[in-house]
N, CA, C and O of each residue as an XYZ file, in Angstrom:
708
protein
N     125.679    -17.384    -32.332
C     126.804    -17.637    -31.447
C     127.626    -16.366    -31.280
O     127.893    -15.654    -32.247
N     128.015    -16.096    -30.062
C     128.792    -14.913    -29.746
C     130.208    -15.044    -30.318
O     130.802    -16.121    -30.277
N     130.742    -13.935    -30.852
C     132.101    -13.950    -31.367
C     133.097    -14.183    -30.231
O     132.907    -13.717    -29.108
N     134.146    -14.906    -30.550
C     135.212    -15.127    -29.575
C     136.122    -13.907    -29.553
O     136.282    -13.225    -30.565
N     136.707    -13.639    -28.413
C     137.570    -12.474    -28.229
C     139.003    -12.923    -27.972
O     139.258    -13.833    -27.184
N     139.935    -12.257    -28.661
C     141.360    -12.436    -28.395
C     141.817    -11.320    -27.467
O     141.355    -10.184    -27.575
N     142.723    -11.647    -26.561
C     143.397    -10.655    -25.719
C     144.860    -10.631    -26.169
O     145.473    -11.684    -26.341
N     145.419     -9.431    -26.359
C     146.835     -9.297    -26.685
C     147.559     -8.740    -25.462
O     147.254     -7.645    -24.990
N     148.515     -9.507    -24.958
C     149.319     -9.072    -23.828
C     150.733     -8.746    -24.261
O     151.352     -9.511    -25.000
N     151.243     -7.621    -23.807
C     152.618     -7.209    -24.124
C     153.405     -6.927    -22.847
O     154.602     -6.648    -22.901
N     152.737     -7.000    -21.706
C     153.372     -6.763    -20.408
C     153.120     -7.959    -19.513
O     153.383     -9.095    -19.907
N     152.619     -7.721    -18.322
C     152.453     -8.797    -17.344
C     151.453     -9.867    -17.778
O     151.511    -10.994    -17.287
N     150.554     -9.539    -18.674
C     149.599    -10.552    -19.144
C     150.333    -11.710    -19.831
O     149.825    -12.832    -19.848
N     151.501    -11.460    -20.387
C     152.273    -12.533    -21.026
C     152.621    -13.615    -20.010
O     152.456    -14.802    -20.291
N     153.096    -13.225    -18.847
C     153.581    -14.192    -17.865
C     152.681    -14.353    -16.651
O     152.881    -15.265    -15.849
N     151.703    -13.486    -16.509
C     150.739    -13.613    -15.403
C     149.340    -13.646    -16.005
O     148.554    -12.709    -15.868
N     149.064    -14.738    -16.665
C     147.776    -14.916    -17.334
C     146.839    -15.571    -16.324
O     146.789    -16.794    -16.199
N     146.104    -14.735    -15.614
C     145.252    -15.244    -14.549
C     143.784    -15.338    -14.971
O     142.872    -15.039    -14.200
N     143.592    -15.760    -16.212
C     142.236    -15.966    -16.728
C     142.239    -17.198    -17.626
O     143.273    -17.563    -18.186
N     141.076    -17.838    -17.762
C     141.011    -19.030    -18.622
C     141.006    -18.638    -20.102
O     140.429    -17.623    -20.492
N     141.658    -19.462    -20.906
C     141.669    -19.237    -22.352
C     141.691    -20.601    -23.038
O     142.068    -21.609    -22.442
N     141.277    -20.606    -24.306
C     141.202    -21.881    -25.035
C     142.337    -22.062    -26.024
O     142.570    -23.169    -26.509
N     143.044    -20.984    -26.324
C     144.156    -21.066    -27.263
C     145.089    -19.895    -27.007
O     144.665    -18.831    -26.556
N     146.375    -20.108    -27.306
C     147.345    -19.024    -27.176
C     148.322    -19.065    -28.341
O     148.528    -20.107    -28.964
N     148.913    -17.922    -28.620
C     149.853    -17.807    -29.725
C     150.713    -16.577    -29.499
O     150.317    -15.668    -28.770
N     151.872    -16.541    -30.110
C     152.599    -15.284    -30.151
C     151.862    -14.369    -31.116
O     151.089    -14.827    -31.957
N     152.105    -13.092    -30.987
C     151.476    -12.128    -31.874
C     152.361    -10.912    -32.037
O     153.161    -10.586    -31.159
N     152.211    -10.242    -33.170
C     153.001     -9.053    -33.466
C     152.062     -7.890    -33.760
O     151.222     -7.959    -34.657
N     152.221     -6.826    -32.986
C     151.422     -5.619    -33.150
C     152.266     -4.589    -33.889
O     153.147     -3.965    -33.297
N     152.005     -4.413    -35.149
C     152.753     -3.468    -35.976
C     152.290     -2.044    -35.673
O     151.105     -1.798    -35.448
N     153.245     -1.110    -35.671
C     152.903      0.297    -35.486
C     152.827      0.737    -34.029
O     152.427      1.865    -33.741
N     153.209     -0.146    -33.110
C     153.203      0.173    -31.680
C     154.460     -0.408    -31.045
O     154.863     -1.525    -31.370
N     155.082      0.348    -30.140
C     156.251     -0.137    -29.415
C     155.967     -0.128    -27.908
O     155.141      0.644    -27.420
N     156.664     -0.994    -27.194
C     156.528     -1.133    -25.736
C     157.565     -0.226    -25.064
O     158.741     -0.239    -25.425
N     157.112      0.558    -24.086
C     158.014      1.411    -23.318
C     157.582      1.413    -21.850
O     156.394      1.307    -21.542
N     158.549      1.533    -20.960
C     158.287      1.627    -19.523
C     158.045      3.091    -19.154
O     158.820      3.696    -18.413
N     156.976      3.634    -19.675
C     156.670      5.042    -19.495
C     155.372      5.270    -18.730
O     154.887      6.399    -18.662
N     154.804      4.212    -18.151
C     153.550      4.310    -17.413
C     153.836      4.103    -15.923
O     154.544      3.167    -15.552
N     153.291      4.969    -15.073
C     153.445      4.816    -13.626
C     152.552      3.694    -13.123
O     151.478      3.447    -13.672
N     153.001      3.022    -12.079
C     152.194      2.001    -11.400
C     152.081      2.381     -9.930
O     152.917      1.994     -9.114
N     151.028      3.152     -9.595
C     150.830      3.524     -8.194
C     150.020      2.493     -7.409
O     149.810      2.644     -6.206
N     149.563      1.438     -8.104
C     148.628      0.513     -7.469
C     149.075     -0.948     -7.490
O     148.525     -1.756     -6.741
N     150.037     -1.310     -8.309
C     150.487     -2.701     -8.388
C     151.979     -2.835     -8.067
O     152.349     -3.577     -7.157
N     152.824     -2.135     -8.795
C     154.281     -2.266     -8.657
C     154.917     -1.037     -8.018
O     156.113     -0.783     -8.163
N     154.095     -0.297     -7.318
C     154.535      0.879     -6.595
C     153.398      1.360     -5.713
O     152.400      0.662     -5.533
N     153.553      2.546     -5.170
C     152.524      3.161     -4.335
C     152.257      4.560     -4.878
O     153.024      5.056     -5.704
N     151.186      5.199     -4.431
C     150.965      6.578     -4.886
C     152.137      7.506     -4.552
O     152.437      8.430     -5.308
N     152.795      7.256     -3.420
C     153.923      8.097     -3.015
C     155.199      7.764     -3.789
O     156.038      8.637     -4.012
N     155.344      6.511     -4.195
C     156.545      6.062     -4.913
C     156.130      5.076     -5.999
O     156.322      3.869     -5.852
N     155.558      5.591     -7.098
C     155.070      4.694     -8.151
C     156.208      3.977     -8.880
O     157.307      4.510     -9.037
N     155.913      2.766     -9.315
C     156.832      2.037    -10.169
C     156.638      2.455    -11.617
O     155.852      3.353    -11.920
N     157.365      1.791    -12.504
C     157.243      2.018    -13.948
C     156.881      0.699    -14.600
O     157.518     -0.323    -14.344
N     155.857      0.719    -15.443
C     155.420     -0.479    -16.147
C     155.239     -0.161    -17.626
O     155.295      0.993    -18.051
N     155.023     -1.215    -18.386
C     154.965     -1.078    -19.844
C     153.651     -0.476    -20.318
O     152.588     -0.724    -19.750
N     153.753      0.307    -21.358
C     152.611      0.772    -22.121
C     152.999      0.730    -23.598
O     154.144      0.435    -23.941
N     152.057      1.020    -24.445
C     152.294      1.049    -25.889
C     152.351      2.488    -26.382
O     151.616      3.351    -25.903
N     153.227      2.731    -27.338
C     153.315      4.033    -27.994
C     153.230      3.829    -29.498
O     153.815      2.887    -30.034
N     152.500      4.712    -30.182
C     152.468      4.602    -31.640
C     153.866      4.763    -32.218
O     154.672      5.541    -31.709
N     154.151      4.016    -33.295
C     155.459      4.071    -33.933
C     155.284      3.874    -35.440
O     154.595      2.953    -35.877
N     155.898      4.725    -36.209
C     155.812      4.583    -37.670
C     156.631      3.414    -38.184
O     156.327      2.845    -39.233
N     157.680      3.055    -37.437
C     158.608      2.041    -37.953
C     158.716      0.789    -37.094
O     159.311     -0.199    -37.526
N     158.154      0.807    -35.889
C     158.348     -0.314    -34.974
C     157.126     -1.189    -34.805
O     156.069     -0.962    -35.393
N     157.319     -2.197    -33.978
C     156.254     -3.119    -33.633
C     156.557     -3.758    -32.293
O     157.620     -3.540    -31.714
N     155.623     -4.542    -31.812
C     155.727     -5.114    -30.480
C     155.266     -6.567    -30.499
O     154.154     -6.869    -30.934
N     156.127     -7.463    -30.024
C     155.765     -8.865    -29.872
C     155.102     -9.079    -28.525
O     155.428     -8.413    -27.543
N     154.172    -10.012    -28.492
C     153.493    -10.366    -27.251
C     152.794    -11.694    -27.422
O     153.173    -12.512    -28.261
N     151.766    -11.900    -26.615
C     151.009    -13.146    -26.685
C     149.527    -12.865    -26.873
O     148.975    -11.905    -26.335
N     148.914    -13.725    -27.645
C     147.476    -13.700    -27.878
C     146.823    -14.824    -27.093
O     147.345    -15.936    -27.024
N     145.676    -14.521    -26.502
C     144.899    -15.511    -25.760
C     143.453    -15.454    -26.244
O     142.825    -14.395    -26.219
N     142.933    -16.588    -26.683
C     141.554    -16.669    -27.166
C     140.646    -17.067    -26.007
O     140.868    -18.082    -25.348
N     139.619    -16.249    -25.770
C     138.699    -16.491    -24.665
C     137.474    -17.270    -25.131
O     136.973    -17.061    -26.236
N     137.004    -18.162    -24.279
C     135.730    -18.837    -24.535
C     134.612    -17.829    -24.378
O     134.710    -16.903    -23.573
N     133.556    -18.006    -25.140
C     132.433    -17.069    -25.121
C     131.810    -16.931    -23.737
O     131.424    -15.831    -23.339
N     131.708    -18.028    -23.006
C     131.003    -17.955    -21.717
C     131.803    -17.283    -20.602
O     131.245    -17.023    -19.536
N     133.088    -16.992    -20.806
C     133.882    -16.328    -19.763
C     134.385    -14.951    -20.189
O     134.938    -14.224    -19.364
N     134.209    -14.579    -21.440
C     134.847    -13.357    -21.921
C     134.374    -12.100    -21.193
O     135.190    -11.218    -20.925
N     133.091    -11.985    -20.866
C     132.639    -10.780    -20.165
C     133.302    -10.659    -18.802
O     133.749     -9.574    -18.428
N     133.374    -11.761    -18.050
C     133.996    -11.723    -16.727
C     135.499    -11.461    -16.837
O     136.055    -10.727    -16.020
N     136.157    -12.044    -17.828
C     137.587    -11.795    -18.013
C     137.830    -10.318    -18.302
O     138.760     -9.728    -17.753
N     137.010     -9.715    -19.155
C     137.186     -8.293    -19.467
C     136.924     -7.417    -18.248
O     137.627     -6.427    -18.041
N     135.927     -7.762    -17.437
C     135.672     -7.012    -16.198
C     136.896     -7.101    -15.286
O     137.338     -6.093    -14.734
N     137.439     -8.308    -15.130
C     138.619     -8.488    -14.279
C     139.835     -7.746    -14.833
O     140.582     -7.130    -14.072
N     140.040     -7.800    -16.158
C     141.167     -7.078    -16.756
C     140.980     -5.567    -16.658
O     141.948     -4.838    -16.443
N     139.752     -5.093    -16.812
C     139.492     -3.658    -16.640
C     139.924     -3.213    -15.243
O     140.492     -2.133    -15.080
N     139.654     -4.043    -14.243
C     140.057     -3.712    -12.870
C     141.581     -3.805    -12.718
O     142.211     -2.917    -12.144
N     142.148     -4.864    -13.224
C     143.604     -5.067    -13.121
C     144.370     -3.932    -13.797
O     145.406     -3.496    -13.295
N     143.870     -3.458    -14.921
C     144.563     -2.439    -15.717
C     143.998     -1.038    -15.466
O     144.036     -0.184    -16.352
N     143.484     -0.809    -14.278
C     142.792      0.448    -13.981
C     143.697      1.669    -13.861
O     143.213      2.791    -14.013
N     144.970      1.499    -13.598
C     145.872      2.624    -13.340
C     146.240      3.424    -14.573
O     147.418      3.519    -14.917
N     145.261      3.997    -15.240
C     145.525      4.838    -16.403
C     145.398      4.133    -17.740
O     145.535      4.762    -18.790
N     145.137      2.836    -17.711
C     145.003      2.080    -18.961
C     143.575      2.110    -19.478
O     142.622      2.272    -18.715
N     143.447      1.954    -20.772
C     142.128      1.823    -21.399
C     142.193      0.719    -22.437
O     143.258      0.378    -22.952
N     141.030      0.175    -22.727
C     140.957     -0.872    -23.754
C     141.141     -0.272    -25.141
O     140.773      0.872    -25.406
N     141.719     -1.081    -26.006
C     141.887     -0.697    -27.401
C     141.767     -1.965    -28.235
O     142.287     -3.012    -27.850
N     141.096     -1.880    -29.361
C     140.985     -3.001    -30.292
C     142.054     -2.825    -31.366
O     142.133     -1.784    -32.018
N     142.876     -3.864    -31.539
C     144.010     -3.782    -32.460
C     144.043     -4.994    -33.385
O     143.459     -6.035    -33.085
N     144.728     -4.845    -34.502
C     144.975     -5.956    -35.418
C     146.349     -6.530    -35.087
O     147.355     -5.821    -35.133
N     146.383     -7.825    -34.752
C     147.620     -8.478    -34.365
C     147.910     -9.608    -35.341
O     147.031    -10.414    -35.648
N     149.136     -9.662    -35.824
C     149.555    -10.713    -36.759
C     149.963    -11.960    -35.978
O     150.656    -11.871    -34.965
N     149.531    -13.110    -36.456
C     149.915    -14.394    -35.854
C     151.101    -14.961    -36.634
O     151.404    -14.474    -37.724
N     151.774    -15.977    -36.101
C     152.905    -16.576    -36.824
C     152.532    -17.114    -38.211
O     153.386    -17.190    -39.094
N     151.270    -17.484    -38.404
C     150.838    -18.007    -39.708
C     150.595    -16.898    -40.728
O     150.338    -17.170    -41.900
N     150.678    -15.634    -40.271
C     150.439    -14.515    -41.172
C     149.013    -13.996    -41.132
O     148.695    -12.975    -41.741
N     148.164    -14.703    -40.416
C     146.770    -14.268    -40.245
C     146.743    -13.046    -39.343
O     147.608    -12.895    -38.480
N     145.772    -12.181    -39.530
C     145.575    -11.030    -38.651
C     144.284    -11.240    -37.865
O     143.247    -11.579    -38.434
N     144.361    -11.034    -36.545
C     143.177    -11.174    -35.707
C     142.934     -9.867    -34.964
O     143.873     -9.143    -34.632
N     141.669     -9.578    -34.708
C     141.295     -8.440    -33.867
C     141.465     -8.877    -32.423
O     141.014     -9.954    -32.035
N     142.119     -8.036    -31.626
C     142.357     -8.375    -30.224
C     142.166     -7.148    -29.351
O     142.393     -6.015    -29.775
N     141.746     -7.403    -28.128
C     141.654     -6.362    -27.110
C     143.007     -6.272    -26.422
O     143.589     -7.289    -26.044
N     143.502     -5.058    -26.263
C     144.693     -4.829    -25.460
C     144.454     -3.597    -24.612
O     143.477     -2.874    -24.809
N     145.341     -3.362    -23.677
C     145.232     -2.213    -22.777
C     146.476     -1.357    -22.943
O     147.591     -1.870    -23.035
N     146.274     -0.056    -22.981
C     147.409      0.849    -23.112
C     147.140      2.119    -22.315
O     145.990      2.492    -22.082
N     148.204      2.766    -21.908
C     148.108      4.040    -21.215
C     148.492      5.144    -22.179
O     149.664      5.305    -22.521
N     147.503      5.898    -22.610
C     147.780      6.975    -23.568
C     148.621      8.059    -22.896
O     148.721      8.119    -21.670
N     149.208      8.891    -23.703
C     150.042      9.970    -23.188
C     149.219     11.006    -22.424
O     149.782     11.841    -21.715
N     147.900     10.962    -22.559
C     147.035     11.908    -21.866
C     146.562     11.395    -20.506
O     145.930     12.146    -19.762
N     146.851     10.132    -20.158
C     146.356      9.626    -18.880
C     147.196     10.172    -17.725
O     148.365     10.514    -17.907
N     146.603     10.250    -16.554
C     147.251     10.889    -15.402
C     148.493     10.151    -14.904
O     149.290     10.727    -14.164
N     148.671      8.888    -15.295
C     149.810      8.105    -14.820
C     150.928      7.980    -15.865
O     151.897      7.251    -15.653
N     150.793      8.680    -16.971
C     151.825      8.612    -18.004
C     153.044      9.409    -17.554
O     152.939     10.596    -17.244
N     154.208      8.748    -17.518
C     155.445      9.385    -17.063
C     156.308      9.877    -18.213
O     157.038     10.859    -18.072
N     156.228      9.203    -19.339
C     157.042      9.579    -20.468
C     158.484      9.125    -20.335
O     158.844      8.416    -19.395
N     159.310      9.546    -21.295
C     160.701      9.091    -21.325
C     161.553      9.795    -20.268
O     161.322     10.949    -19.906
N     162.515      9.067    -19.808
C     163.573      9.577    -18.924
C     164.839      8.839    -19.318
O     164.760      7.826    -20.013
N     166.002      9.310    -18.898
C     167.226      8.547    -19.151
C     167.105      7.139    -18.550
O     166.455      6.946    -17.522
N     167.734      6.172    -19.201
C     167.620      4.770    -18.776
C     168.011      4.590    -17.318
O     167.336      3.863    -16.589
N     169.072      5.226    -16.881
C     169.510      5.092    -15.492
C     168.452      5.617    -14.524
O     168.214      5.009    -13.480
N     167.828      6.715    -14.851
C     166.781      7.281    -13.991
C     165.574      6.331    -13.903
O     165.013      6.135    -12.825
N     165.184      5.751    -15.032
C     164.081      4.787    -15.014
C     164.472      3.551    -14.215
O     163.661      3.023    -13.454
N     165.702      3.088    -14.381
C     166.173      1.903    -13.655
C     166.176      2.158    -12.150
O     165.811      1.270    -11.379
N     166.574      3.337    -11.724
C     166.550      3.663    -10.290
C     165.126      3.618     -9.744
O     164.887      3.084     -8.661
N     164.191      4.174    -10.489
C     162.795      4.159    -10.055
C     162.287      2.721     -9.953
O     161.629      2.363     -8.976
N     162.586      1.915    -10.939
C     162.157      0.509    -10.945
C     162.831     -0.257     -9.806
O     162.183     -1.051     -9.124
N     164.104     -0.027     -9.601
C     164.856     -0.720     -8.562
C     164.284     -0.441     -7.167
O     164.272     -1.325     -6.310
N     163.818      0.774     -6.944
C     163.364      1.190     -5.619
C     161.879      0.952     -5.359
O     161.451      0.985     -4.206
N     161.086      0.714     -6.398
C     159.623      0.652     -6.237
C     159.128     -0.756     -5.909
O     159.659     -1.760     -6.384
N     158.099     -0.782     -5.086
C     157.426     -2.026     -4.738
C     155.998     -1.686     -4.350
O     155.727     -0.613     -3.812
N     155.087     -2.610     -4.627
C     153.687     -2.365     -4.305
C     152.978     -3.657     -3.970
O     153.625     -4.680     -3.748
N     151.645     -3.624     -3.928
C     150.861     -4.799     -3.543
C     151.100     -6.029     -4.427
O     150.930     -7.155     -3.958
N     151.486     -5.842     -5.680
C     151.735     -6.975     -6.587
C     153.201     -7.409     -6.586
O     153.574     -8.326     -7.317
N     154.032     -6.760     -5.774
C     155.434     -7.151     -5.695
C     156.361     -6.036     -6.141
O     155.942     -4.906     -6.392
N     157.633     -6.393     -6.232
C     158.632     -5.387     -6.597
C     158.549     -5.055     -8.079
O     158.189     -5.890     -8.910
N     158.887     -3.833     -8.375
C     158.909     -3.387     -9.761
C     160.008     -4.112    -10.540
O     159.853     -4.392    -11.729
N     161.136     -4.419     -9.850
C     162.212     -5.180    -10.487
C     161.698     -6.526    -10.986
O     162.000     -6.931    -12.109
N     160.915     -7.227    -10.146
C     160.385     -8.534    -10.552
C     159.543     -8.428    -11.819
O     159.644     -9.271    -12.710
N     158.710     -7.389    -11.896
C     157.895     -7.164    -13.096
C     158.801     -7.050    -14.323
O     158.572     -7.714    -15.334
N     159.827     -6.206    -14.229
C     160.750     -5.988    -15.339
C     161.468     -7.280    -15.726
O     161.526     -7.634    -16.904
N     162.013     -7.982    -14.733
C     162.782     -9.195    -15.019
C     161.893    -10.323    -15.543
O     162.313    -11.088    -16.411
N     160.683    -10.432    -15.031
C     159.769    -11.470    -15.527
C     159.340    -11.171    -16.961
O     159.197    -12.088    -17.770
N     159.136     -9.901    -17.277
C     158.797     -9.551    -18.657
C     159.977     -9.844    -19.579
O     159.797    -10.398    -20.663
N     161.168     -9.478    -19.157
C     162.356     -9.758    -19.973
C     162.470    -11.265    -20.240
O     162.694    -11.674    -21.380
N     162.319    -12.086    -19.201
C     162.419    -13.545    -19.352
C     161.310    -14.096    -20.249
O     161.557    -14.979    -21.071
N     160.110    -13.586    -20.096
C     158.988    -14.055    -20.922
C     159.224    -13.735    -22.395
O     158.925    -14.556    -23.262
N     159.751    -12.559    -22.682
C     160.026    -12.190    -24.074
C     161.167    -13.027    -24.646
O     161.138    -13.384    -25.823
N     162.162    -13.341    -23.835
C     163.237    -14.226    -24.294
C     162.694    -15.627    -24.566
O     163.095    -16.276    -25.533
N     161.788    -16.088    -23.717
C     161.181    -17.405    -23.925
C     160.357    -17.431    -25.215
O     160.287    -18.458    -25.890
N     159.742    -16.309    -25.549
C     159.004    -16.205    -26.815
C     159.949    -16.079    -28.010
O     159.517    -16.119    -29.161
N     161.232    -15.929    -27.724
C     162.265    -15.710    -28.735
C     162.090    -14.380    -29.466
O     162.403    -14.252    -30.650
N     161.576    -13.381    -28.715
C     161.395    -12.037    -29.245
C     161.769    -11.014    -28.181
O     160.912    -10.268    -27.707
N     163.071    -10.974    -27.794
C     163.467     -9.986    -26.790
C     163.210     -8.569    -27.293
O     163.191     -8.308    -28.496
N     163.015     -7.676    -26.352
C     162.728     -6.277    -26.646
C     163.932     -5.454    -26.176
O     164.292     -5.500    -25.000
N     164.539     -4.721    -27.069
C     165.759     -3.964    -26.760
C     165.555     -3.010    -25.587
O     166.408     -2.931    -24.703
N     164.456     -2.297    -25.566
C     164.162     -1.350    -24.478
C     164.097     -2.077    -23.132
O     164.667     -1.612    -22.146
N     163.408     -3.204    -23.094
C     163.264     -3.983    -21.863
C     164.623     -4.522    -21.417
O     164.962     -4.450    -20.235
N     165.394     -5.055    -22.349
C     166.699     -5.622    -22.022
C     167.658     -4.553    -21.493
O     168.347     -4.787    -20.500
N     167.711     -3.406    -22.127
C     168.578     -2.316    -21.659
C     168.195     -1.885    -20.247
O     169.059     -1.686    -19.392
N     166.911     -1.745    -20.015
C     166.421     -1.333    -18.702
C     166.710     -2.398    -17.644
O     167.102     -2.072    -16.523
N     166.518     -3.661    -17.997
C     166.804     -4.756    -17.063
C     168.293     -4.820    -16.731
O     168.662     -5.010    -15.573
N     169.143     -4.664    -17.733
C     170.591     -4.691    -17.483
C     171.018     -3.528    -16.592
O     171.838     -3.705    -15.691
N     170.471     -2.356    -16.835
C     170.809     -1.190    -16.006
C     170.315     -1.406    -14.581
O     171.002     -1.034    -13.630
N     169.153     -1.992    -14.420
C     168.600     -2.267    -13.078
C     169.439     -3.300    -12.350
O     169.699     -3.157    -11.156
N     169.868     -4.345    -13.058
C     170.765     -5.351    -12.441
C     172.064     -4.701    -11.971
O     172.586     -5.049    -10.912
N     172.580     -3.768    -12.748
C     173.798     -3.054    -12.354
C     173.612     -2.279    -11.067
O     174.540     -2.206    -10.262
N     172.455     -1.705    -10.848
C     172.180     -0.981     -9.600
C     172.117     -1.943     -8.414
O     172.500     -1.588     -7.299
N     171.639     -3.143     -8.656
C     171.495     -4.136     -7.586
C     172.850     -4.616     -7.086
O     172.979     -5.020     -5.930
N     173.855     -4.575     -7.943
C     175.198     -5.076     -7.588
C     175.986     -4.073     -6.754
O     177.024     -4.410     -6.184
N     175.498     -2.860     -6.686
C     176.220     -1.805     -5.948
C     176.038     -1.950     -4.462
O     176.573     -1.152     -3.693
């Protein structure tokens, strides 16, 4: 029997799970933090005006909450092909150990944009990132919607992310002007 595969989502996969799964759980990825340091020229922006989306960065002291999705054996290859396409803008697959609420650790596939990929933007002041997010839109919708939906999904998981919340609040402030 083929091994079952877990997918770990820390960005849009949390709230836009467009693949079949047989089980889901919250999960904690130790040693990695979520940052809006990846450009989105294909989903939440355009090549001329890319948006900013989440990626993972190694961290000695931090971790990242997200969701785990267990795939059935008969759909896992197609789901991975579809996710490879969805996450094509500088992301690559990575196998990680994710802790479940029960304390168990599971191997999961996740996608991240390394600092060496062509779409990695890196850190900027929060206001500058918020302006980019506020102004960007692409085939998958506005960059603001991505940010706000991720913020809401993390609050629903009862694991808000300080970086996401600060960025969302700064972006909301720009909208009121």
